[in-house]
Structure formats: C-alpha cells, structure tokens
N, C-alpha and C positions, 0 to 999 in steps of 0.2 A: 842704466839709462841708454836708450838706443841712439846710435850715431847715425843720423839720417843722411849724412853725406857719404856713407859707406855703402857700396853695392850690396853687401850682405843683408842690409836692412830691406832690400827690395827683391828678395829671392822669389816670392810669390808673384810679383808683378812681372818679373823678367821671364817667367815660364811661357811656353807657347800658349795660344789662346785656349786650347782645349783642356789645359791643366792649370791655367792661371787662376789666381784668387784676386779679390778686390783689395783695396788698401787696408792697412792696419788701422783700427779705429782711432788710434792716437793721431793719425793724419788730419782728423777732423776736430779734435778737441784739445790737443796737447799744446801748451804755451811754447815749449821749446821747439816743436815742429813748426809752429807758426813763425817764430823768429827766423829760423833757417830758411823757411819758404819765402819770407819777405826779402831775404838777401839773395837767395839762389834763383828764385823764380821771378818775382816782381822786380828785383834789382838787376836782372840780366835780360829778361825777355822784352819783346816788343809788346807793350801794354796798351790796350785801348784806353784812351782818356776822354773820349767825347765824340761828337759829330763834327765832321770837317767844316760844315757851314757855320759852326760856332766861332771858329777862328777867323775873324774879320778885322780889317784895318780899324784901328782905334779902340779895339776891345782887348783887354788883358784877361786871360784865362788862368785860373789857379787850380792845379790838380795834384793829387797825391799819387806818387808812383813808388811803390815799396815804402821805404822809410823816408823818402825825400818829398818835399813840396816843390812843385815845378811851375814855372810861369811859361805861358805860350803867347806869342805875339805875331802879328804880321807887320812888317815894316812898310815904309812909304811906297815901295815898289811891289808890295804884295807877297814878299818872301816870308815863309814860315820860319819862326825861330823859337827855340826852347832854352830856358835857363833855370838854374837852381834859384829858388825863391829866398835869397839871402844877400844882404848888402855886403859889398867887399870891404866896407869900413870896419864894422864890428859885428857883422853877421845878422843884423836885424831882419825879420820877415818883412818883405817889401809890400806884399798884399795878402789879405786874409780871405778874399773871395773875388770872384769875377767882377771886373769893373771897367769903366771907360777910361782911356788915357788919351791925352792930347799931345802925343809925340814924345813924352818923357815919362820914365818910370822913376818916381821919387821915393826915397827912403823916408818914412815918417819920423825917424829919430833925428838925424842931423842933416837931412835934405840933400844927401848925395843924389845926383840925378844921372840916369842912364838913358841912352837912346833905345829905340825899339830893336836895334841890332845888338844891344847889350853893352855898347861902348860907354865908358864913364865920361860924362860931359861936365858935371858940376860938382865942386867940393867947397861949399861956402866957408869962407874965412880960413880954409886949411893952409893957405900960403902966407898967412900973416907972419908966421915964423917959419921960413922955408926949410924943407927937409932936403938933405943932399941926395937921397936915393929914391925920390918919388917921381913916377911917370904915370900919368893917367892911363896910358896905353897898356900898362901892366895890370890894371885893376878893373877890367870889364867884368860883367856878370859871367859866371861859369856856365858854359854851354851844355845843353842836353840835346841829344839827337831826337828829332821829331820828323814825322812823315805822314802822308795820308794815302789811303786807298779807298776808292769809291766814296761812300758816305762817312767813312771812319777816320778818326784822328788818333795817331799812335805816338808814344814816346818810349825811348829806350835809354836807360841810365848807363849802359855799358858801351864802351867804344869798340869792344872786341866782337860783339854779336854781329852776325851777318846782316846785310841791309834788309829792309822790310820786304822787298820783293822776293828775296831769297827765302825769307821766313814764310811767306804766303804760298810759295811754290806755284802750282798751276791754278790756284784759285782765281787770280785776275783773268786768266784766259777762260777758265771754266764758266765764269759769270759775266763775261764781257758783254753779252747780248742785252743785259739789263741796263747798261750805261748808268751804273749806280752813282757815279760822280755828279749826275745831274738831278738826283732826287733831293727833296726838300722836306725839312721837319714841319709837321703840322701839330704835333702834340708831344709833350715830355713831362714825366713825373718821376720822382724818386721816393723810395720807401726802404726802411730797414727790415731785413728778414733775419730771424733768429736761427740761422743755420750757416754752416761753413760754406764758403763760395763754391767749393768742389761739389758738394751735394746738389747745388742748383744747376751747374752746368752738366753734371752727370745725368740728372733727371731729364734735362733737355735732350741729351744725346741718345737716350734709349727710349724705345716705344713699347717695351715689355709691360709697362704699367698702364698703357693707354686705355685698355678695355675697362679697368676697374676704377681708375682715378678720374678719367675724362670721358664719361659715358656719352656726353653730348658731342664732344670733339671727335670721338671715335666714329660717329655717324658720317662725318665729312672728311675725315682723315683716317681711313680704314687701315687696320694693321696689314691687311693683305695688299694694300697699295703702296707700301713702303719699300724702297729699294736703296741700293748702295749709291753713294755720291762722294767718293773719297779719291782724290788724286795725291800726287806728291805735295807735301806741305805740312806746316804746323797747324793742322785743323782736323776736325772730325765732321763728317757730313752724311746726311741721308736726304732722300727726296720722296715726296708723295706724288705719285703719278697714276691716274689723274686726280687733281683736287676736285672736290664735288661740293654741292650745296645741300641737297636733300632738305631736311627740316630746318637746318641752320645754314643760311646762305649769306650771313652778314659779311664774311670775309671775302666774298666774291662780288659784292654789290657795286663797288667802285669800278670805273672804267679801267681797262688794263693799259699798261704802258705800250706805246707804239713800237712796232718793229721787232717784237719778240718772235723767235723761231717756233717751229712746231712743237718742240719739247718744252721750252721755257713758258709758252703761253698756256700750257695745261698742267703745270707742275708747281709744287711748293718745295723750295730748297731750304733746308734747315742745317745751318752751319755754326759750329762752335770753334772759333779761332782761339788757339791757345795763347794766353791762359784765360782771358776774362771777358770775352764778348760773344754773344749769341745772336744770330741773325735768322729770322724767319722771313724769307723772300718769296712773296706771292706775285702773280702776274700784275697785280694792281696796287700793292702796297708792301712796305717793309715794317715789321715789328722787331725792334732791336733792344737787347738788354745788356747793359754794361754792369759787371760785377766788381765792386770795390771792397776788398776785405777790410773790416773794421777791427775784428777780434776773431779768435778761433771759432766762435759761435755766432758771429754777427757779420752780415754782409749788407752793404748799401747797393740796392739794385736801381739803376736808372733806366726807365723804359722810354723809348722814343718811337713814334710812328712817323713814317715818311711816305711821301707820294712821288710818283714820277714827275719829271719836268713838265710844266704846263698845267697839270691838273689842279695844283694848288692855286692857280690864277683864274680858275673858273672855266677852263676848257671843257669840263665835264657837263656844263650846262647851267641850270638854275643854281644860284649860290646857296639858297636855303636847303634845297634838296641835297646838294653836295655836302653841306654841313651835317645834315641828318645821316648821310651815309658814312661820313667820317666818324661821327659819334657812335653809330651802330657797330662799326668795325672795332673801334677802341673798346667798347663794352664787351665785345666778344673775347678780345685778348685779356682784358682785365678779369673776366670770369674764369678763363682757362688758367691764368696766372695765379689767381686766388686758390684754385684747387692744388696747383703745384706748391704754393707756399705752405699750405697746410701739411702736405705729405713730407716735404723736406724738413720742416720744423719737427715733425714727429720722428723723422730719421735722425735728426741731430739729438733729440732727447734720448732715443734708443742707444745711440753711440756713446753719449755722455754718461748715461745711467746704467747701461748694460755692458757695453764694451766687449761683446763676444768676438772671438777670433774671426778674421776675414773669411768670407765664404766664397764658393765657386761662382764664376761668371757664366751666364747663359750664352753660348756661342751664337745662337740664332739672333739674339737681340742686343747683346752687350759687347760685341767686338769693338765699337767705337770707344767704350770705356777702357778697354785694354790698351788701345792706341793712346788715349789721353793719359792713362796712368804711366805709360812708358815715356811719354814726353816729360811728365812731371819727374819721374825717376832720373831721367837724363840730366835735367836742370839741377836737381838736388844733389847729384853726385859729381857735378863738374863745376869747378871754381870759375871757369870761363867758358864761353860758348863759341869761341873763335873757330873751333873745328866741329861745329854743330852738324850732326847727322840728321838731315831732313828726312822724316818718315816717307817711305815710298807709298804710292797709292795702291788701290785694289788692282790685282792682276786678273787677267781673263779667267773666269770660273770662280773667282772669290766672292760669291754671292752670300756665303754662310747661310744658305737656306732661304734667302729673300726672293729667289726667283729672278726672272728676266724682265726688266723694265720694258713695257710696251712702247714707250716713247723716250728712249735714252737720250741724254744730253749729247750734243754733237761731239764733244771731246771724248766720250766713252764709246762711240760707234766704231 
C-alpha cells in the first residue's frame, strides 16, 4: 500500500516540468488517498466555502470543510466568525443547513444557546444542581478561521497555516482593477459530477483539450490567444487576450465593469485557487465554480454568476433586456460546463476501470497542472503548513511556448 505522506510517492510529480508525469491514478479513485487528502489538504488549506455576500447578518451558513462541519456567522457589528458545528454540551449538530438566526444559535437537543460570537449564553436548568467547576466562558463554540477576498469566502481548519493573503500571494494585487469585492450574485446552482474534484480543476487549468471538446468556445477563446497569468501564490492562472465574440458573443453581451484598464477590459482571466475554487473573470461578469469533494469519484460543483457593482440594479438599461442578457450568458457557461462534465466523467471512468500508469505532461499546455500537482504533493507530505513554501510566479521568458501577450496585465509589464 502506498504511503501518500511520503515524498517517495510523488517522485514523478517532483521532477522538472519537461520530465514530470501526471498523478498516479489512485489519486483519483483510491479511498485511502481520499482520506489522507481530506486531512492534509482540505484539513489544512484555505478552502473556498462560498460567496462573500452569502455571509450576512442574521444568516447562519453551514459548510463542510474536510471532515468537519463549520458554521459561519456575522455578529451584530458585521464581524465574520466561524465555528465547529457542534454543541459544547454533548456535541450535537447545531444546524443542518443554512438558516436565519435572530441573534442566538440554539442547540436543538437541550437548548444551549450561543451568541453570534460563539459565546455560551444559555444552559437551561443546568444550574439546578450546581457544578463546582463550570464556567460558561470555558464552553463557547470552537472557533474556525474564516476570511474573505473579493467575492470569495474561505475557511481554514488549521491554526498553523499562513493567513489567507499570504496564501493568495500576488493575486489580490494582480486582480485589484476588477474591484471584485463589489460584485454581486445573480445566479447560483449546484450539481453532482461523477468525477474526482482534481479532474475538474485540472480540466479548467489546461486548454490542450479546447479544440476538440469545446468547438464553439474555441471560436471565441482561441488557443492562440491564451497566455501565462501566474504570479507568486497558491493558484494557477491563464488569460485569453483578447476575448472575442465572432459567432458566439453571449459572454460579451453585458456591459463591462467601469474603470478597467487597457488589459483587463479586453481579457478573460481564468484562475484556479488551490484547492477548490475556479474563477472565470470577464470584463462584464464572473463565472465561479466551487468544488466540494463528496467521495473519490463524486464532486458537488456549485456554479455562481456575478455582475459588477451597479449592473444588477438596472444600470445596464432596460430590465427585461438585462435579464435576457444574463440568461444568455448563463446558458453559454452551462453549455461549456456540460461539455466539461462529459469529458471529466469519462476521465474518471478510464482511471477507475483502466488505471494505466501516469503519463507525461505537455509542457506547452499543462505546466499549470504541474504547478497544481506540486501544491498537492506539498500538502500531502506535510503534517502542518506553518512553513508553507508559496510557489513563485512565472519568471521573464517563462512562456512555455505561449508567446508574448499583446496586452499584458500591469503587474506583468
């Protein structure tokens, strides 16, 4: 049996790009790998758990992070808080799904009550026979680290992992011009995909498959227009410059966000933040996918469409026309996603039923996968991430055959 916490298990991944291989098929299908991955990756990383605007005062969010169920609240002053979803009395689950709360989180079993800051407030009848050693201050909800960046909400189960801004590296600066913290959700849907979560994000990270799997998308996001978009940070990125419409112009139909610079206004940014969130950022909308592993071969994908500040309030003009444009944009992404779902599920079946040894990666197209695989390997082989080595970004000349972007991002000039 392979010891996935041993560096020896990752020999092919650790080689330089030109000689590296993909992951062992067991990484996608093996129950033991999945268990270790839940502990070492999702139990230590900054995991995306939703959209930042979901966490509002009076709303209790329930999310799964690794093996733990987590509660997210905002207190009376708007401060974000995270807690383990378990009563400090006898461990009962406090909430099974997102719900509204009126200032108190109540246990359904014995009605112990907690403030939105997690402090224990109520213990009905508990003092009828007083205990000598009981102090409510010692039994608040167990805290979990939570934070936001742009439109995204994150949680981290480990106290040793560096802060979220360290995890993200240069990404907040790289994408500052979009002002993503002001964007608002206009559509959200979830579906279960019968493929490992890594196959889904890997598929997003490479455009090797574009010509054959996405024949319509390839007309407006041409292989020749893809360039590097990776700086320091726990993410993989690429950009399409320029984005175009041609026969399929749905993704450009909405008005663009105000104030974009000469590069952001003509580009599509495609970012996979390790481990589980995928962002397609266009000048006029964001299509985001959050990946929650359910089993080695099952992933729950939550798709969210967001618009820049103001556009969701009718600034784009006629409301009926705007609704039509939003619907057309959503259909565009659903069609593309359906094509991806088909191919990653075929990939899962091939890995489960065939399990051939890992093959070589294509340097021209799959360097982001090599970067992603090494992030995975680092987490799997380290019991703690306190000394995390943030991957460096592309260095001058590191185009790996992608050519020179005609409108590079300001941070890359």
